[in-house]
PDB file of N, CA, C and O in Angstrom, chain B, residues numbered from 101:
ATOM      1  N   MET B 101      11.527  -0.104  -3.266  1.00  0.00           N
ATOM      2  CA  MET B 101      10.095  -0.008  -3.059  1.00  0.00           C
ATOM      3  C   MET B 101       9.785   0.458  -1.623  1.00  0.00           C
ATOM      4  O   MET B 101       8.879   1.265  -1.414  1.00  0.00           O
ATOM      5  N   VAL B 102      10.537  -0.052  -0.640  1.00  0.00           N
ATOM      6  CA  VAL B 102      10.315   0.356   0.751  1.00  0.00           C
ATOM      7  C   VAL B 102      10.565   1.860   0.873  1.00  0.00           C
ATOM      8  O   VAL B 102      11.573   2.371   0.385  1.00  0.00           O
ATOM      9  N   GLY B 103       9.641   2.558   1.528  1.00  0.00           N
ATOM     10  CA  GLY B 103       9.752   3.994   1.707  1.00  0.00           C
ATOM     11  C   GLY B 103       8.945   4.794   0.697  1.00  0.00           C
ATOM     12  O   GLY B 103       8.721   5.988   0.896  1.00  0.00           O
ATOM     13  N   LYS B 104       8.506   4.159  -0.381  1.00  0.00           N
ATOM     14  CA  LYS B 104       7.684   4.878  -1.367  1.00  0.00           C
ATOM     15  C   LYS B 104       6.342   5.236  -0.756  1.00  0.00           C
ATOM     16  O   LYS B 104       5.803   4.506   0.076  1.00  0.00           O
ATOM     17  N   ARG B 105       5.810   6.378  -1.186  1.00  0.00           N
ATOM     18  CA  ARG B 105       4.524   6.848  -0.698  1.00  0.00           C
ATOM     19  C   ARG B 105       3.495   6.739  -1.801  1.00  0.00           C
ATOM     20  O   ARG B 105       3.798   6.937  -2.977  1.00  0.00           O
ATOM     21  N   GLY B 106       2.271   6.420  -1.405  1.00  0.00           N
ATOM     22  CA  GLY B 106       1.194   6.276  -2.369  1.00  0.00           C
ATOM     23  C   GLY B 106      -0.149   6.537  -1.727  1.00  0.00           C
ATOM     24  O   GLY B 106      -0.244   7.205  -0.697  1.00  0.00           O
ATOM     25  N   ARG B 107      -1.197   5.997  -2.353  1.00  0.00           N
ATOM     26  CA  ARG B 107      -2.566   6.226  -1.884  1.00  0.00           C
ATOM     27  C   ARG B 107      -3.360   4.932  -2.024  1.00  0.00           C
ATOM     28  O   ARG B 107      -3.178   4.174  -2.977  1.00  0.00           O
ATOM     29  N   VAL B 108      -4.254   4.692  -1.046  1.00  0.00           N
ATOM     30  CA  VAL B 108      -5.105   3.498  -1.050  1.00  0.00           C
ATOM     31  C   VAL B 108      -6.240   3.678  -2.062  1.00  0.00           C
ATOM     32  O   VAL B 108      -6.922   4.702  -2.076  1.00  0.00           O
ATOM     33  N   ILE B 109      -6.426   2.655  -2.912  1.00  0.00           N
ATOM     34  CA  ILE B 109      -7.556   2.677  -3.846  1.00  0.00           C
ATOM     35  C   ILE B 109      -8.522   1.526  -3.581  1.00  0.00           C
ATOM     36  O   ILE B 109      -9.602   1.477  -4.169  1.00  0.00           O
ATOM     37  N   GLY B 110      -8.144   0.602  -2.703  1.00  0.00           N
ATOM     38  CA  GLY B 110      -8.997  -0.505  -2.270  1.00  0.00           C
ATOM     39  C   GLY B 110      -8.713  -0.774  -0.806  1.00  0.00           C
ATOM     40  O   GLY B 110      -7.570  -1.062  -0.448  1.00  0.00           O
ATOM     41  N   ARG B 111      -9.713  -0.689   0.043  1.00  0.00           N
ATOM     42  CA  ARG B 111      -9.566  -0.786   1.508  1.00  0.00           C
ATOM     43  C   ARG B 111      -8.550  -1.853   1.924  1.00  0.00           C
ATOM     44  O   ARG B 111      -8.586  -2.983   1.438  1.00  0.00           O
ATOM     45  N   VAL B 112      -7.644  -1.474   2.831  1.00  0.00           N
ATOM     46  CA  VAL B 112      -6.594  -2.354   3.348  1.00  0.00           C
ATOM     47  C   VAL B 112      -6.901  -2.645   4.811  1.00  0.00           C
ATOM     48  O   VAL B 112      -7.177  -1.726   5.581  1.00  0.00           O
ATOM     49  N   GLY B 113      -6.854  -3.917   5.201  1.00  0.00           N
ATOM     50  CA  GLY B 113      -7.119  -4.263   6.594  1.00  0.00           C
ATOM     51  C   GLY B 113      -6.701  -5.691   6.886  1.00  0.00           C
ATOM     52  O   GLY B 113      -6.363  -6.437   5.967  1.00  0.00           O
ATOM     53  N   PRO B 114      -6.720  -6.086   8.167  1.00  0.00           N
ATOM     54  CA  PRO B 114      -6.352  -7.454   8.536  1.00  0.00           C
ATOM     55  C   PRO B 114      -7.259  -8.459   7.820  1.00  0.00           C
ATOM     56  O   PRO B 114      -8.483  -8.374   7.914  1.00  0.00           O
ATOM     57  N   GLY B 115      -6.656  -9.402   7.110  1.00  0.00           N
ATOM     58  CA  GLY B 115      -7.415 -10.410   6.390  1.00  0.00           C
ATOM     59  C   GLY B 115      -8.030  -9.919   5.090  1.00  0.00           C
ATOM     60  O   GLY B 115      -8.765 -10.658   4.435  1.00  0.00           O
ATOM     61  N   ILE B 116      -7.740  -8.691   4.710  1.00  0.00           N
ATOM     62  CA  ILE B 116      -8.289  -8.104   3.486  1.00  0.00           C
ATOM     63  C   ILE B 116      -7.130  -7.756   2.550  1.00  0.00           C
ATOM     64  O   ILE B 116      -6.196  -7.057   2.944  1.00  0.00           O
ATOM     65  N   VAL B 117      -7.196  -8.243   1.321  1.00  0.00           N
ATOM     66  CA  VAL B 117      -6.199  -7.844   0.325  1.00  0.00           C
ATOM     67  C   VAL B 117      -6.682  -6.541  -0.281  1.00  0.00           C
ATOM     68  O   VAL B 117      -7.666  -6.521  -1.021  1.00  0.00           O
ATOM     69  N   GLY B 118      -5.995  -5.453   0.030  1.00  0.00           N
ATOM     70  CA  GLY B 118      -6.356  -4.150  -0.499  1.00  0.00           C
ATOM     71  C   GLY B 118      -5.531  -3.825  -1.730  1.00  0.00           C
ATOM     72  O   GLY B 118      -4.815  -4.671  -2.265  1.00  0.00           O
ATOM     73  N   GLU B 119      -5.649  -2.574  -2.167  1.00  0.00           N
ATOM     74  CA  GLU B 119      -4.900  -2.150  -3.342  1.00  0.00           C
ATOM     75  C   GLU B 119      -4.436  -0.713  -3.148  1.00  0.00           C
ATOM     76  O   GLU B 119      -5.161   0.123  -2.608  1.00  0.00           O
ATOM     77  N   VAL B 120      -3.215  -0.442  -3.600  1.00  0.00           N
ATOM     78  CA  VAL B 120      -2.646   0.899  -3.508  1.00  0.00           C
ATOM     79  C   VAL B 120      -2.026   1.284  -4.846  1.00  0.00           C
ATOM     80  O   VAL B 120      -1.659   0.427  -5.650  1.00  0.00           O
ATOM     81  N   MET B 121      -1.920   2.585  -5.063  1.00  0.00           N
ATOM     82  CA  MET B 121      -1.233   3.107  -6.239  1.00  0.00           C
ATOM     83  C   MET B 121       0.101   3.681  -5.779  1.00  0.00           C
ATOM     84  O   MET B 121       0.158   4.448  -4.818  1.00  0.00           O
ATOM     85  N   LEU B 122       1.191   3.297  -6.483  1.00  0.00           N
ATOM     86  CA  LEU B 122       2.540   3.741  -6.130  1.00  0.00           C
ATOM     87  C   LEU B 122       3.278   4.228  -7.370  1.00  0.00           C
ATOM     88  O   LEU B 122       3.075   3.703  -8.465  1.00  0.00           O
ATOM     89  N   PRO B 123       4.144   5.243  -7.196  1.00  0.00           N
ATOM     90  CA  PRO B 123       4.950   5.704  -8.327  1.00  0.00           C
ATOM     91  C   PRO B 123       6.074   4.705  -8.628  1.00  0.00           C
ATOM     92  O   PRO B 123       6.875   4.370  -7.755  1.00  0.00           O
ATOM     93  N   VAL B 124       6.116   4.235  -9.885  1.00  0.00           N
ATOM     94  CA  VAL B 124       7.128   3.265 -10.303  1.00  0.00           C
ATOM     95  C   VAL B 124       7.543   3.574 -11.744  1.00  0.00           C
ATOM     96  O   VAL B 124       6.688   3.743 -12.614  1.00  0.00           O
ATOM     97  N   ARG B 125       8.821   3.645 -11.992  1.00  0.00           N
ATOM     98  CA  ARG B 125       9.354   3.828 -13.348  1.00  0.00           C
ATOM     99  C   ARG B 125       8.705   4.995 -14.101  1.00  0.00           C
ATOM    100  O   ARG B 125       8.412   4.875 -15.290  1.00  0.00           O
ATOM    101  N   GLY B 126       8.485   6.093 -13.432  1.00  0.00           N
ATOM    102  CA  GLY B 126       7.932   7.277 -14.079  1.00  0.00           C
ATOM    103  C   GLY B 126       6.435   7.245 -14.296  1.00  0.00           C
ATOM    104  O   GLY B 126       5.890   8.140 -14.941  1.00  0.00           O
ATOM    105  N   ALA B 127       5.760   6.240 -13.776  1.00  0.00           N
ATOM    106  CA  ALA B 127       4.302   6.128 -13.898  1.00  0.00           C
ATOM    107  C   ALA B 127       3.728   5.770 -12.534  1.00  0.00           C
ATOM    108  O   ALA B 127       4.464   5.686 -11.550  1.00  0.00           O
ATOM    109  N   THR B 128       2.437   5.561 -12.472  1.00  0.00           N
ATOM    110  CA  THR B 128       1.786   5.121 -11.240  1.00  0.00           C
ATOM    111  C   THR B 128       1.166   3.759 -11.503  1.00  0.00           C
ATOM    112  O   THR B 128       0.423   3.586 -12.469  1.00  0.00           O
ATOM    113  N   GLU B 129       1.474   2.782 -10.635  1.00  0.00           N
ATOM    114  CA  GLU B 129       0.998   1.419 -10.828  1.00  0.00           C
ATOM    115  C   GLU B 129       0.285   0.907  -9.587  1.00  0.00           C
ATOM    116  O   GLU B 129       0.555   1.352  -8.472  1.00  0.00           O
ATOM    117  N   ALA B 130      -0.636  -0.041  -9.796  1.00  0.00           N
ATOM    118  CA  ALA B 130      -1.401  -0.651  -8.705  1.00  0.00           C
ATOM    119  C   ALA B 130      -0.645  -1.852  -8.137  1.00  0.00           C
ATOM    120  O   ALA B 130      -0.031  -2.625  -8.873  1.00  0.00           O
ATOM    121  N   PHE B 131      -0.704  -1.989  -6.803  1.00  0.00           N
ATOM    122  CA  PHE B 131      -0.104  -3.121  -6.102  1.00  0.00           C
ATOM    123  C   PHE B 131      -1.103  -3.673  -5.094  1.00  0.00           C
ATOM    124  O   PHE B 131      -1.886  -2.920  -4.516  1.00  0.00           O
ATOM    125  N   TYR B 132      -1.076  -5.002  -4.880  1.00  0.00           N
ATOM    126  CA  TYR B 132      -1.849  -5.594  -3.793  1.00  0.00           C
ATOM    127  C   TYR B 132      -1.227  -5.123  -2.491  1.00  0.00           C
ATOM    128  O   TYR B 132      -0.010  -4.958  -2.404  1.00  0.00           O
ATOM    129  N   ALA B 133      -2.059  -4.907  -1.475  1.00  0.00           N
ATOM    130  CA  ALA B 133      -1.532  -4.363  -0.219  1.00  0.00           C
ATOM    131  C   ALA B 133      -2.136  -5.032   1.004  1.00  0.00           C
ATOM    132  O   ALA B 133      -3.322  -5.357   1.040  1.00  0.00           O
ATOM    133  N   TYR B 134      -1.290  -5.228   2.001  1.00  0.00           N
ATOM    134  CA  TYR B 134      -1.682  -5.711   3.321  1.00  0.00           C
ATOM    135  C   TYR B 134      -1.226  -4.683   4.349  1.00  0.00           C
ATOM    136  O   TYR B 134      -0.233  -3.992   4.122  1.00  0.00           O
ATOM    137  N   PRO B 135      -1.933  -4.566   5.480  1.00  0.00           N
ATOM    138  CA  PRO B 135      -1.480  -3.630   6.505  1.00  0.00           C
ATOM    139  C   PRO B 135      -0.248  -4.177   7.230  1.00  0.00           C
ATOM    140  O   PRO B 135      -0.153  -5.380   7.474  1.00  0.00           O
ATOM    141  N   ALA B 136       0.689  -3.300   7.570  1.00  0.00           N
ATOM    142  CA  ALA B 136       1.889  -3.698   8.303  1.00  0.00           C
ATOM    143  C   ALA B 136       1.551  -3.979   9.770  1.00  0.00           C
ATOM    144  O   ALA B 136       2.268  -4.722  10.440  1.00  0.00           O
ATOM    145  N   THR B 137       0.463  -3.388  10.270  1.00  0.00           N
ATOM    146  CA  THR B 137      -0.027  -3.629  11.632  1.00  0.00           C
ATOM    147  C   THR B 137      -1.500  -4.008  11.524  1.00  0.00           C
ATOM    148  O   THR B 137      -2.018  -4.144  10.415  1.00  0.00           O
ATOM    149  N   ASP B 138      -2.176  -4.179  12.641  1.00  0.00           N
ATOM    150  CA  ASP B 138      -3.585  -4.577  12.629  1.00  0.00           C
ATOM    151  C   ASP B 138      -4.523  -3.394  12.474  1.00  0.00           C
ATOM    152  O   ASP B 138      -5.512  -3.292  13.200  1.00  0.00           O
ATOM    153  N   GLU B 139      -4.228  -2.495  11.535  1.00  0.00           N
ATOM    154  CA  GLU B 139      -5.072  -1.329  11.318  1.00  0.00           C
ATOM    155  C   GLU B 139      -5.845  -1.459  10.014  1.00  0.00           C
ATOM    156  O   GLU B 139      -5.434  -2.177   9.102  1.00  0.00           O
ATOM    157  N   VAL B 140      -6.962  -0.759   9.938  1.00  0.00           N
ATOM    158  CA  VAL B 140      -7.738  -0.662   8.706  1.00  0.00           C
ATOM    159  C   VAL B 140      -7.404   0.686   8.081  1.00  0.00           C
ATOM    160  O   VAL B 140      -7.435   1.719   8.751  1.00  0.00           O
ATOM    161  N   ILE B 141      -7.084   0.665   6.787  1.00  0.00           N
ATOM    162  CA  ILE B 141      -6.730   1.893   6.081  1.00  0.00           C
ATOM    163  C   ILE B 141      -7.745   2.081   4.955  1.00  0.00           C
ATOM    164  O   ILE B 141      -7.843   1.253   4.049  1.00  0.00           O
ATOM    165  N   GLU B 142      -8.486   3.161   5.021  1.00  0.00           N
ATOM    166  CA  GLU B 142      -9.580   3.413   4.086  1.00  0.00           C
ATOM    167  C   GLU B 142      -9.096   4.003   2.764  1.00  0.00           C
ATOM    168  O   GLU B 142      -7.986   4.526   2.668  1.00  0.00           O
ATOM    169  N   VAL B 143      -9.948   3.910   1.754  1.00  0.00           N
ATOM    170  CA  VAL B 143      -9.682   4.453   0.419  1.00  0.00           C
ATOM    171  C   VAL B 143      -9.364   5.949   0.521  1.00  0.00           C
ATOM    172  O   VAL B 143     -10.036   6.695   1.233  1.00  0.00           O
ATOM    173  N   GLY B 144      -8.330   6.365  -0.203  1.00  0.00           N
ATOM    174  CA  GLY B 144      -7.924   7.765  -0.231  1.00  0.00           C
ATOM    175  C   GLY B 144      -6.858   8.130   0.774  1.00  0.00           C
ATOM    176  O   GLY B 144      -6.309   9.231   0.717  1.00  0.00           O
ATOM    177  N   THR B 145      -6.551   7.230   1.698  1.00  0.00           N
ATOM    178  CA  THR B 145      -5.561   7.506   2.740  1.00  0.00           C
ATOM    179  C   THR B 145      -4.138   7.429   2.174  1.00  0.00           C
ATOM    180  O   THR B 145      -3.807   6.474   1.471  1.00  0.00           O
ATOM    181  N   PRO B 146      -3.296   8.426   2.473  1.00  0.00           N
ATOM    182  CA  PRO B 146      -1.890   8.340   2.063  1.00  0.00           C
ATOM    183  C   PRO B 146      -1.186   7.236   2.863  1.00  0.00           C
ATOM    184  O   PRO B 146      -1.417   7.082   4.062  1.00  0.00           O
ATOM    185  N   ILE B 147      -0.325   6.474   2.182  1.00  0.00           N
ATOM    186  CA  ILE B 147       0.392   5.362   2.829  1.00  0.00           C
ATOM    187  C   ILE B 147       1.875   5.426   2.504  1.00  0.00           C
ATOM    188  O   ILE B 147       2.312   6.145   1.605  1.00  0.00           O
ATOM    189  N   VAL B 148       2.642   4.639   3.276  1.00  0.00           N
ATOM    190  CA  VAL B 148       4.065   4.451   2.991  1.00  0.00           C
ATOM    191  C   VAL B 148       4.324   2.940   3.012  1.00  0.00           C
ATOM    192  O   VAL B 148       3.776   2.223   3.849  1.00  0.00           O
ATOM    193  N   VAL B 149       5.151   2.470   2.097  1.00  0.00           N
ATOM    194  CA  VAL B 149       5.483   1.050   1.999  1.00  0.00           C
ATOM    195  C   VAL B 149       6.544   0.708   3.045  1.00  0.00           C
ATOM    196  O   VAL B 149       7.587   1.358   3.113  1.00  0.00           O
ATOM    197  N   VAL B 150       6.271  -0.322   3.865  1.00  0.00           N
ATOM    198  CA  VAL B 150       7.233  -0.744   4.884  1.00  0.00           C
ATOM    199  C   VAL B 150       7.887  -2.085   4.549  1.00  0.00           C
ATOM    200  O   VAL B 150       8.916  -2.431   5.129  1.00  0.00           O
ATOM    201  N   ASP B 151       7.294  -2.846   3.612  1.00  0.00           N
ATOM    202  CA  ASP B 151       7.892  -4.107   3.170  1.00  0.00           C
ATOM    203  C   ASP B 151       7.372  -4.413   1.768  1.00  0.00           C
ATOM    204  O   ASP B 151       6.288  -3.970   1.389  1.00  0.00           O
ATOM    205  N   PHE B 152       8.153  -5.173   1.002  1.00  0.00           N
ATOM    206  CA  PHE B 152       7.822  -5.485  -0.381  1.00  0.00           C
ATOM    207  C   PHE B 152       8.008  -6.970  -0.612  1.00  0.00           C
ATOM    208  O   PHE B 152       9.049  -7.531  -0.269  1.00  0.00           O
ATOM    209  N   ASP B 153       6.990  -7.621  -1.201  1.00  0.00           N
ATOM    210  CA  ASP B 153       7.037  -9.039  -1.530  1.00  0.00           C
ATOM    211  C   ASP B 153       6.844  -9.149  -3.040  1.00  0.00           C
ATOM    212  O   ASP B 153       5.709  -9.153  -3.517  1.00  0.00           O
ATOM    213  N   PRO B 154       7.947  -9.239  -3.806  1.00  0.00           N
ATOM    214  CA  PRO B 154       7.847  -9.230  -5.267  1.00  0.00           C
ATOM    215  C   PRO B 154       6.920 -10.344  -5.778  1.00  0.00           C
ATOM    216  O   PRO B 154       6.840 -11.403  -5.155  1.00  0.00           O
ATOM    217  N   PRO B 155       6.229 -10.125  -6.885  1.00  0.00           N
ATOM    218  CA  PRO B 155       6.402  -8.973  -7.751  1.00  0.00           C
ATOM    219  C   PRO B 155       5.433  -7.813  -7.487  1.00  0.00           C
ATOM    220  O   PRO B 155       5.764  -6.681  -7.839  1.00  0.00           O
ATOM    221  N   ARG B 156       4.242  -8.037  -6.879  1.00  0.00           N
ATOM    222  CA  ARG B 156       3.232  -6.973  -6.828  1.00  0.00           C
ATOM    223  C   ARG B 156       2.554  -6.820  -5.467  1.00  0.00           C
ATOM    224  O   ARG B 156       1.433  -6.316  -5.407  1.00  0.00           O
ATOM    225  N   THR B 157       3.194  -7.235  -4.376  1.00  0.00           N
ATOM    226  CA  THR B 157       2.569  -7.149  -3.060  1.00  0.00           C
ATOM    227  C   THR B 157       3.403  -6.270  -2.133  1.00  0.00           C
ATOM    228  O   THR B 157       4.625  -6.401  -2.062  1.00  0.00           O
ATOM    229  N   VAL B 158       2.716  -5.367  -1.420  1.00  0.00           N
ATOM    230  CA  VAL B 158       3.386  -4.495  -0.464  1.00  0.00           C
ATOM    231  C   VAL B 158       2.675  -4.541   0.881  1.00  0.00           C
ATOM    232  O   VAL B 158       1.490  -4.865   0.963  1.00  0.00           O
ATOM    233  N   TYR B 159       3.410  -4.215   1.920  1.00  0.00           N
ATOM    234  CA  TYR B 159       2.869  -4.064   3.271  1.00  0.00           C
ATOM    235  C   TYR B 159       2.985  -2.573   3.603  1.00  0.00           C
ATOM    236  O   TYR B 159       4.052  -1.975   3.462  1.00  0.00           O
ATOM    237  N   VAL B 160       1.882  -1.991   4.043  1.00  0.00           N
ATOM    238  CA  VAL B 160       1.828  -0.527   4.172  1.00  0.00           C
ATOM    239  C   VAL B 160       1.358  -0.074   5.545  1.00  0.00           C
ATOM    240  O   VAL B 160       0.707  -0.814   6.283  1.00  0.00           O
ATOM    241  N   SER B 161       1.711   1.172   5.863  1.00  0.00           N
ATOM    242  CA  SER B 161       1.225   1.886   7.046  1.00  0.00           C
ATOM    243  C   SER B 161       0.746   3.258   6.601  1.00  0.00           C
ATOM    244  O   SER B 161       1.101   3.735   5.523  1.00  0.00           O
ATOM    245  N   ARG B 162      -0.067   3.886   7.446  1.00  0.00           N
ATOM    246  CA  ARG B 162      -0.494   5.252   7.153  1.00  0.00           C
ATOM    247  C   ARG B 162       0.712   6.171   7.103  1.00  0.00           C
ATOM    248  O   ARG B 162       1.640   6.024   7.899  1.00  0.00           O
ATOM    249  N   ALA B 163       0.708   7.113   6.179  1.00  0.00           N
ATOM    250  CA  ALA B 163       1.758   8.122   6.105  1.00  0.00           C
ATOM    251  C   ALA B 163       1.288   9.344   6.876  1.00  0.00           C
ATOM    252  O   ALA B 163       0.165   9.806   6.674  1.00  0.00           O
ATOM    253  N   PHE B 164       2.125   9.873   7.751  1.00  0.00           N
ATOM    254  CA  PHE B 164       1.741  11.043   8.545  1.00  0.00           C
ATOM    255  C   PHE B 164       2.527  12.258   8.136  1.00  0.00           C
ATOM    256  O   PHE B 164       2.336  13.336   8.699  1.00  0.00           O
TER     257      PHE B 164
END
């Protein structure tokens, strides 16, 4: 899961449980998301997963 790239579909920020879409098993699935740093990531922003907390939570940063 770490290193996968996706897109924000629910605002991600400190103290906010956001949501992202990630490619998994040949489809795209939604995961709960927290920021890896103290940044706010808006809807539509490309992200990369930096940590994974099974089963459905990821920590993300902006993808550049």
